C-alpha positions in Angstrom: 239.9 -110.5 95.4 241.7 -110.7 98.7 240.2 -110.8 102.2 241.0 -111.0 105.8 243.0 -114.2 105.6 245.5 -112.6 103.1 245.9 -109.6 105.3 246.6 -111.9 108.3 249.0 -113.9 106.1 250.9 -110.9 105.3 251.0 -109.5 108.7 251.9 -112.6 110.6 254.5 -113.7 108.0 256.1 -110.4 107.9 256.2 -110.0 111.6 257.6 -113.5 112.1 260.3 -113.0 109.5 261.3 -109.7 111.1 261.5 -111.3 114.5 263.5 -114.2 113.3 265.9 -111.8 111.5 266.4 -109.7 114.6 266.8 -112.6 116.9 269.3 -114.5 114.7 271.4 -111.3 114.0 271.4 -110.4 117.7 272.4 -113.9 118.7 275.3 -113.9 116.2 276.5 -110.6 117.6 275.8 -111.7 121.2 278.0 -114.9 121.0 280.7 -113.3 118.9 284.2 -114.0 120.0 284.8 -110.4 120.8 282.0 -110.4 123.3 282.2 -112.1 126.7 278.7 -112.1 128.2 278.4 -112.8 132.0 276.7 -116.0 133.1 273.6 -114.1 134.2 273.4 -112.3 130.8 273.9 -115.5 128.9 271.1 -117.2 130.9 268.8 -114.3 130.3 269.5 -114.3 126.6 269.0 -118.0 126.3 265.7 -117.7 128.0 264.6 -115.0 125.4 265.8 -117.3 122.5 263.7 -120.1 124.0 260.6 -117.8 123.6 261.3 -115.9 120.3 262.1 -118.8 118.1 259.0 -120.8 119.0 256.8 -117.7 118.8 258.3 -117.1 115.3 257.4 -120.7 114.4 253.9 -120.3 115.6 253.4 -117.0 113.7 254.8 -118.6 110.5 252.4 -121.6 111.0 249.5 -119.3 111.4 250.6 -117.3 108.3 250.8 -120.5 106.3 247.3 -121.6 107.5 245.8 -118.3 106.5 247.4 -118.6 103.0 246.0 -122.2 102.6 242.6 -121.1 103.9 242.5 -118.4 101.3 243.5 -120.7 98.5 240.4 -123.0 99.2 241.9 -125.9 97.4 244.8 -127.6 99.1 246.0 -129.3 95.8 246.9 -125.9 94.6 249.3 -125.5 97.4 250.9 -128.9 96.7 251.3 -127.9 93.1 253.6 -125.0 94.1 256.0 -127.5 95.5 255.5 -130.5 93.2 255.4 -128.5 89.9 257.2 -125.2 90.6 257.3 -122.3 88.2 259.5 -119.2 88.4 256.8 -116.9 89.9 256.6 -114.7 93.0 254.1 -117.2 94.6 256.6 -120.0 94.3 259.4 -117.8 95.6 257.2 -116.9 98.6 256.1 -120.5 99.3 259.6 -121.8 99.4 260.9 -118.9 101.5 258.1 -119.4 104.0 258.6 -123.1 104.2 262.4 -122.7 104.6 261.8 -120.1 107.3 259.4 -122.5 109.1 262.1 -125.3 109.0 264.7 -123.0 110.4 262.4 -121.7 113.2 261.5 -125.3 114.1 265.2 -126.3 114.2 266.2 -123.3 116.3 263.2 -123.9 118.7 264.4 -127.4 119.3 268.0 -126.4 119.6 267.3 -123.8 122.2 264.5 -125.6 124.2 265.5 -129.2 124.2 269.2 -128.6 123.5 269.9 -132.1 122.0 273.6 -133.0 121.7 273.8 -132.9 117.8 272.8 -129.1 117.9 276.2 -127.9 118.9 277.2 -124.3 119.0 278.5 -124.4 115.5 275.3 -126.0 114.2 273.2 -123.3 115.8 275.4 -120.5 114.4 275.1 -122.1 111.0 271.3 -122.2 111.3 271.2 -118.6 112.5 273.4 -117.5 109.5 271.0 -119.1 107.1 268.0 -117.5 109.0 269.3 -114.0 108.2 269.0 -114.1 104.3 266.0 -116.3 104.4 264.2 -113.8 106.7 265.2 -111.0 104.4 263.8 -112.8 101.4 260.6 -113.5 103.1 260.3 -109.9 104.2 260.9 -108.6 100.7 258.5 -111.3 99.2 255.3 -109.6 100.4 256.1 -106.4 98.6 257.5 -108.2 95.4 254.3 -110.2 95.2 252.0 -107.2 95.4 254.2 -105.3 93.0 254.0 -108.1 90.4 250.3 -107.8 90.1 250.1 -105.4 87.1 246.4 -104.7 87.2 246.3 -102.9 90.6 247.9 -99.5 90.4 248.1 -99.2 94.2 250.4 -102.3 94.4 252.3 -102.0 91.1 254.6 -99.4 92.5 258.2 -100.2 93.3 258.1 -98.2 96.6 255.7 -100.9 98.0 258.7 -103.3 98.3 260.8 -101.2 100.7 257.7 -100.1 102.5 256.7 -103.6 103.4 260.2 -104.5 104.2 260.7 -101.6 106.7 257.2 -102.4 108.2 258.1 -106.1 108.7 261.4 -105.2 110.2 259.7 -102.6 112.6 257.1 -105.2 113.6 259.8 -107.8 114.1 261.8 -105.6 116.4 258.7 -104.7 118.3 257.9 -108.4 118.7 261.4 -109.2 120.0 261.4 -106.2 122.4 258.0 -107.3 123.9 259.4 -110.9 124.5 262.6 -109.2 125.9 260.4 -107.1 128.3 258.7 -110.2 129.7 261.6 -112.7 129.6 263.5 -113.8 132.7 266.3 -111.4 133.5 264.7 -108.7 131.5 266.5 -105.9 133.2 269.9 -107.1 131.9 268.5 -107.8 128.5 266.8 -104.4 128.1 270.1 -102.6 128.9 271.6 -104.7 126.1 268.7 -103.8 123.9 269.5 -100.1 123.6 271.2 -100.5 120.2 268.1 -102.5 119.0 265.8 -99.6 120.1 268.1 -97.1 118.2 267.8 -99.4 115.2 264.0 -99.4 115.6 263.9 -95.6 115.5 266.0 -95.7 112.4 263.7 -98.2 110.8 260.6 -96.2 111.5 262.2 -93.1 110.1 263.1 -95.1 106.9 259.5 -96.4 106.8 258.1 -92.8 107.1 260.4 -91.7 104.3 259.4 -94.5 102.0 255.7 -94.1 102.9 255.8 -90.4 101.9 257.5 -91.2 98.6 255.0 -94.0 98.0 252.1 -91.6 98.6 253.7 -89.0 96.3 254.3 -91.4 93.5 250.6 -92.5 93.8 249.3 -89.0 93.7 251.1 -88.5 90.3 249.7 -91.7 88.9 246.2 -91.2 87.3 245.5 -94.9 87.3 245.7 -94.9 91.1 243.0 -92.2 91.5 240.3 -94.6 92.6 242.5 -96.3 95.2 243.6 -92.9 96.5 239.9 -91.9 96.9 239.4 -95.0 98.9 242.4 -94.3 101.1 241.0 -90.8 101.9 237.4 -92.0 102.4 235.9 -91.5 105.9 235.9 -95.3 106.5 239.6 -95.9 105.8 241.4 -92.5 106.4 241.3 -92.9 110.1 242.8 -96.3 110.0 245.6 -94.9 107.7 246.3 -91.9 109.7 245.7 -93.0 113.2 246.5 -96.7 112.8 249.4 -96.7 110.4 250.9 -93.2 110.7 250.1 -92.8 114.4 250.4 -96.2 116.0 252.8 -97.7 113.4 255.3 -94.8 113.3 254.8 -91.6 115.3 253.9 -93.1 118.7 256.5 -95.8 118.8 259.2 -93.3 117.5 258.4 -90.9 120.2 258.2 -93.4 122.9 261.4 -95.2 121.9 263.2 -91.9 122.0 261.8 -91.1 125.4 262.9 -94.5 126.7 266.4 -94.0 125.4 266.6 -90.4 126.7 265.3 -91.3 130.2 267.1 -94.7 130.4 264.0 -96.5 131.4 261.9 -99.3 129.8 258.4 -98.8 131.2 257.1 -97.5 127.8 258.4 -100.6 125.9 255.2 -102.8 126.1 252.9 -99.9 125.1 255.3 -98.6 122.3 255.8 -102.0 120.7 252.3 -103.2 121.0 250.9 -100.2 119.2 253.6 -100.6 116.6 252.3 -104.0 115.8 248.8 -102.6 115.5 250.2 -100.1 113.0 251.8 -102.7 110.9 248.5 -104.6 110.7 246.7 -101.3 109.8 249.2 -100.8 106.9 248.4 -104.2 105.3 244.7 -103.7 105.9 244.7 -100.3 104.1 246.9 -101.6 101.2 244.8 -104.7 100.6 241.3 -103.2 101.1 241.9 -100.1 99.0 243.3 -102.1 96.0 240.3 -104.5 95.7 237.8 -102.0 94.6 
């Protein structure tokens, strides 16, 4: 029923939405009146914005192309916008389109810096980006939950699970850009609260994942899906990929980085976290399509 294109659509869309949320929220806090960043810090932060927003737009575009490729018929996609109905698919399509527009506008504002994109306009766009990103992150879980015929998906815990995973992947994407951006040393010092937030997000994701698994174990209708999850072909991806790379490894490495006040582990920690986010979507999609 669903294949690699849908898995890629969910991963790239969720990661992009998480990164857009983190970047917009960080920017709103960074340029708050109570803060007075130095000129060096401001230049470093601007360089990161010039990378994160375009990367977010590209990821959203790839996500949209994956969705269109899976639909096979482009006219079906146009009908979502020309003849909308109150369905999760319509909700997701509009949220994705709005997020792409905001990502494109913020990319232009930060790279080309035209005169009409004043500071107030950018702030307004970033304020809009926050709820739009949250809606897009929630959508993936809502869409799967709405499919009544698949017990593995029709579980309310899947909504916060996908939200936490998208947020975790988004934070990792921003930290990776931060690590390789100009003036990264200054930015990485300012990113300590973001790393703490990442650890909190991973802990919340682990709690939700445990609750999700426990509720599935109590549901007789999900027995076939659970058998697939524990099969030799998928269990290693679930345990090593999702639980290990997606949660345990980045949590420990982020904690080590904060305790030792260094940043050498960031590229490894956040790269494996992104791998774990992909593994989660792969397991959830593949084990529900039996």
